[in-house]
C-alpha positions as CSV (number, residue, x, y, z in Angstrom):
1,X,57.8,214.3,121.0
2,X,57.5,210.5,120.4
3,X,58.0,208.2,123.3
4,X,59.6,204.9,122.3
5,X,58.3,201.8,123.9
6,X,61.2,199.4,124.8
7,X,58.8,196.5,124.9
8,X,57.6,197.2,121.4
9,X,61.2,197.2,120.1
10,X,61.9,193.9,121.8
11,X,58.8,192.3,120.3
12,X,59.7,193.6,116.9
13,X,63.2,192.3,117.1
14,X,61.9,188.9,118.2
15,X,59.4,188.8,115.4
16,X,62.1,189.8,112.9
17,X,64.3,187.0,114.1
18,X,61.5,184.4,113.8
19,X,60.7,185.6,110.3
20,X,64.3,185.3,109.2
21,X,64.6,181.8,110.9
22,X,61.5,180.4,109.1
23,X,62.6,182.0,105.8
24,X,65.9,180.2,106.1
25,X,64.1,176.9,106.9
26,X,61.8,177.4,104.0
27,X,64.7,178.0,101.7
28,X,66.5,174.9,102.9
29,X,63.3,172.9,102.6
30,X,62.8,174.1,99.0
31,X,66.4,173.1,98.2
32,X,65.9,169.6,99.8
33,X,62.6,169.2,97.9
34,X,64.4,170.0,94.6
35,X,67.0,167.3,95.5
36,X,64.2,164.8,96.1
37,X,62.3,165.5,92.9
38,X,61.9,162.3,90.9
39,X,63.9,162.5,87.7
40,X,63.1,160.6,84.5
41,X,64.6,157.1,84.9
42,X,66.9,157.3,81.9
43,X,68.3,160.7,83.1
44,X,69.0,159.3,86.6
45,X,70.6,156.2,85.2
46,X,72.8,158.2,82.8
47,X,73.7,160.5,85.7
48,X,74.9,157.4,87.6
49,X,76.9,156.3,84.5
50,X,78.5,159.7,84.4
51,X,79.8,159.2,87.9
52,X,81.3,155.9,86.9
53,X,83.1,157.5,83.9
54,X,84.3,160.3,86.2
55,X,85.9,157.8,88.5
56,X,83.4,158.2,91.4
57,X,82.0,154.7,92.0
58,X,80.7,155.4,95.5
59,X,78.5,158.3,94.1
60,X,77.5,156.1,91.2
61,X,76.3,153.4,93.6
62,X,74.1,155.9,95.5
63,X,72.6,157.1,92.2
64,X,71.9,153.5,91.0
65,X,70.2,152.9,94.2
66,X,68.2,156.1,93.7
67,X,67.0,154.7,90.3
68,X,65.6,151.7,92.1
69,X,64.0,153.8,94.8
70,X,62.3,156.3,92.4
71,X,61.4,153.7,89.8
72,X,61.0,150.4,91.6
73,X,58.8,148.7,89.0
74,X,60.8,149.6,85.9
75,X,63.3,147.3,84.1
76,X,65.9,149.9,85.0
77,X,65.5,149.1,88.7
78,X,66.8,145.6,88.2
79,X,69.7,146.6,86.1
80,X,70.5,149.4,88.6
81,X,70.7,147.0,91.5
82,X,73.4,144.9,89.9
83,X,75.2,148.1,88.8
84,X,75.1,149.4,92.3
85,X,76.7,146.2,93.6
86,X,79.4,146.5,91.0
87,X,80.0,150.2,91.9
88,X,80.3,149.3,95.6
89,X,82.8,146.6,94.6
90,X,84.8,149.1,92.6
91,X,84.8,151.4,95.6
92,X,86.1,148.6,97.8
93,X,83.0,148.7,99.9
94,X,82.6,144.9,99.9
95,X,80.0,144.6,102.7
96,X,77.5,146.9,100.9
97,X,78.3,145.1,97.6
98,X,77.6,141.8,99.2
99,X,74.3,142.8,100.8
100,X,73.2,144.2,97.4
101,X,74.2,141.0,95.6
102,X,72.5,138.8,98.2
103,X,69.3,140.7,97.7
104,X,69.6,140.5,93.9
105,X,70.2,136.8,93.9
106,X,67.2,136.2,96.2
107,X,64.8,138.4,94.2
108,X,66.0,137.5,90.7
109,X,67.6,134.0,90.7
110,X,66.7,133.4,87.0
111,X,67.8,136.8,85.7
112,X,70.2,137.0,82.8
113,X,72.7,138.7,85.2
114,X,72.4,136.1,87.9
115,X,75.7,134.4,86.8
116,X,77.5,137.7,87.1
117,X,75.9,138.3,90.5
118,X,77.3,135.0,91.8
119,X,80.7,135.7,90.3
120,X,80.9,139.2,91.7
121,X,79.8,137.9,95.2
122,X,82.7,135.4,95.1
123,X,85.1,138.2,94.0
124,X,84.0,140.3,97.0
125,X,85.2,137.5,99.3
126,X,88.3,136.8,97.3
127,X,89.4,140.5,97.4
128,X,89.2,140.4,101.2
129,X,91.7,137.6,101.6
130,X,94.7,139.2,103.4
131,X,96.6,136.5,105.3
132,X,95.3,132.9,105.2
133,X,97.7,132.0,108.0
134,X,95.9,134.2,110.5
135,X,92.4,134.2,109.2
136,X,91.2,131.4,106.9
137,X,87.5,132.3,107.2
138,X,87.4,134.7,104.2
139,X,89.4,132.3,102.1
140,X,86.9,129.5,102.9
141,X,83.9,131.8,102.0
142,X,85.6,132.7,98.7
143,X,86.2,129.1,97.8
144,X,82.6,128.2,98.7
145,X,81.2,131.1,96.7
146,X,83.2,130.1,93.6
147,X,82.2,126.5,94.1
148,X,78.5,127.6,94.0
149,X,79.1,129.6,90.9
150,X,80.7,126.6,89.2
151,X,77.9,124.3,90.4
152,X,75.2,126.6,89.0
153,X,76.9,127.7,85.8
154,X,79.5,125.0,85.0
155,X,79.8,126.2,81.4
156,X,79.2,129.9,82.0
157,X,81.2,132.9,81.0
158,X,82.9,133.2,84.3
159,X,83.5,129.4,84.9
160,X,87.2,129.4,83.8
161,X,88.2,132.4,86.0
162,X,86.0,131.0,88.8
163,X,87.8,127.6,88.6
164,X,91.2,129.3,88.7
165,X,90.4,131.5,91.7
166,X,88.7,128.6,93.6
167,X,91.8,126.4,93.1
168,X,94.0,129.3,94.3
169,X,91.9,129.7,97.4
170,X,91.9,125.9,97.9
171,X,95.7,125.8,97.7
172,X,95.9,128.6,100.2
173,X,93.8,126.7,102.7
174,X,95.6,123.4,101.9
175,X,98.9,125.2,102.4
176,X,97.9,126.2,105.9
177,X,96.9,122.6,106.8
178,X,100.2,121.4,105.4
179,X,102.2,123.8,107.4
180,X,100.5,122.7,110.6
181,X,100.9,119.0,109.6
182,X,104.6,119.4,109.0
183,X,105.1,120.9,112.4
184,X,103.2,118.1,114.1
185,X,105.2,115.5,112.2
186,X,108.5,117.2,113.1
187,X,107.4,117.2,116.8
188,X,106.4,113.5,116.3
189,X,102.7,114.2,117.0
190,X,102.0,111.7,114.3
191,X,98.3,111.2,114.7
192,X,97.6,114.9,114.7
193,X,99.8,115.3,111.5
194,X,97.9,112.5,109.8
195,X,94.6,114.4,110.5
196,X,96.0,117.5,108.8
197,X,97.3,115.7,105.8
198,X,94.0,113.8,105.4
199,X,92.1,117.1,105.5
200,X,94.2,118.2,102.5
201,X,93.5,115.0,100.5
202,X,89.8,115.0,101.4
203,X,88.7,118.6,101.2
204,X,91.2,120.3,98.9
205,X,91.6,117.7,96.1
206,X,92.1,120.3,93.4
207,X,95.0,122.0,95.2
208,X,98.6,121.6,94.3
209,X,99.4,120.4,97.9
210,X,97.9,116.9,97.5
211,X,101.0,115.1,96.1
212,X,103.0,116.2,99.1
213,X,100.2,115.4,101.5
214,X,100.1,111.8,100.2
215,X,103.9,111.6,100.6
216,X,103.6,112.9,104.2
217,X,100.9,110.4,104.9
218,X,103.1,107.6,103.7
219,X,105.9,108.8,106.0
220,X,103.5,109.2,109.0
221,X,102.0,105.7,108.5
222,X,105.5,104.2,108.3
223,X,106.4,105.9,111.6
224,X,103.4,104.2,113.2
225,X,104.2,100.9,111.5
226,X,100.8,101.0,109.6
227,X,102.1,99.3,106.5
228,X,98.7,98.8,104.8
229,X,97.8,102.5,105.2
230,X,101.2,103.6,103.9
231,X,100.8,101.3,100.9
232,X,97.4,102.7,100.2
233,X,98.6,106.3,100.3
234,X,101.4,105.3,97.9
235,X,99.0,103.7,95.5
236,X,96.8,106.7,95.4
237,X,99.9,108.9,94.7
238,X,101.1,106.6,91.9
239,X,97.7,106.5,90.3
240,X,96.9,110.2,90.4
241,X,100.4,111.8,90.4
242,X,102.8,109.3,88.7
243,X,105.3,111.9,87.6
244,X,105.4,113.9,90.8
245,X,108.7,114.2,92.7
246,X,106.7,113.6,95.9
247,X,105.5,110.3,94.5
248,X,109.1,109.3,93.7
249,X,110.1,110.1,97.3
250,X,107.2,108.0,98.6
251,X,108.3,105.1,96.3
252,X,111.9,105.4,97.5
253,X,110.6,105.4,101.1
254,X,108.6,102.2,100.5
255,X,111.4,100.5,98.5
256,X,109.1,100.4,95.4
257,X,110.3,100.9,91.9
258,X,108.7,103.9,90.3
259,X,106.4,103.7,87.4
260,X,109.0,105.3,85.1
261,X,111.7,102.8,86.3
262,X,109.3,99.9,85.6
263,X,108.6,101.2,82.2
264,X,112.3,101.6,81.4
265,X,112.9,98.1,82.7
266,X,110.2,96.7,80.5
267,X,111.7,98.5,77.5
268,X,115.1,97.0,78.2
269,X,113.6,93.5,78.5
270,X,111.7,93.9,75.3
271,X,114.8,95.3,73.5
272,X,116.9,92.4,74.7
273,X,114.4,89.9,73.4
274,X,114.2,91.6,70.0
275,X,118.0,91.6,69.9
276,X,118.1,87.9,70.5
277,X,115.5,87.2,67.8
278,X,117.6,89.3,65.3
279,X,120.7,87.2,66.1
280,X,119.0,84.0,64.8
281,X,117.7,85.6,61.6
C-alpha cells in the first residue's frame, strides 16, 4: 500500500505552475525578440510604404521611425524622418508631425528636402485653424511659418502655394482686427478704432482688408478733426488702390475728385481743345 504525501503533491503542483509560468514568459519574450529583430533597411522602408498604400499613415509613421532607429547612419534614415512627418500629417497627428519636422530642420537645414519640411510645417499650423475669431494664435503661427518659407525659398517649388495660404491667413487676422475696429468706431471709441485699423495697414499689408482699413482711418481722423492724418490716409489709398470702391468712398468723404473723375475731366478738356482747333482748319 502506497501512502501519498499531501505535501509532495502540493510541491509538485507549485513546481508545475512555476514551470508553465516561465514557459509562457519565455514564449512571449521570444515573440518580442522576433519583433525587435533588425530588418534590412530596404525591407523595413518598403514595409512602411506598404502601410501608406494601404491607407494606414499612423502605422507607416511608426515604421518610418523604426527605419531611423534601426539604421540611424544610413541615407534611408534621413528620408524616413521626413516621410514619418508626412505620415503623421496625413494621420492628422499634427503635434507629432511638427516635432519631427522641427528636428529634421534643425539637423538637416541644407538637405534637399528642407524646403518641403518648412512647407509641411506651415501646413500643420494651417490645417489647425478652426475659428480665427476665438483663437488667432494658430493663424498667426501659420502666417509666420509661411513667411519663413518664402523668406528662405522665395523661388521655390512651394512658394506660390505658400504665398496664397499666407495671404489667406493674413486676411483672416486682418478681418478680426477690422471687426473689432468697426465696433469701436460705431461706439465712438475712435482712438481704439484707429489702433485696430492701423494694425491692419501696418502688419497685414498683403491682405484684402487694407483698402477698407484706409477708408475707416479717413473716417476716424475726420471724426477727431485730424485733417492732415485723414488726408494722408486718403493719399495712401489713392496711390495703392486707385480703383477700389473704398477709395472712392474716402474721396467722397473728403470732397476730393477721384482719379478716374480727374482723368475723364482731362479727356473732356483735351477733346474740347481739339474740337476748337478743328473749327479753324
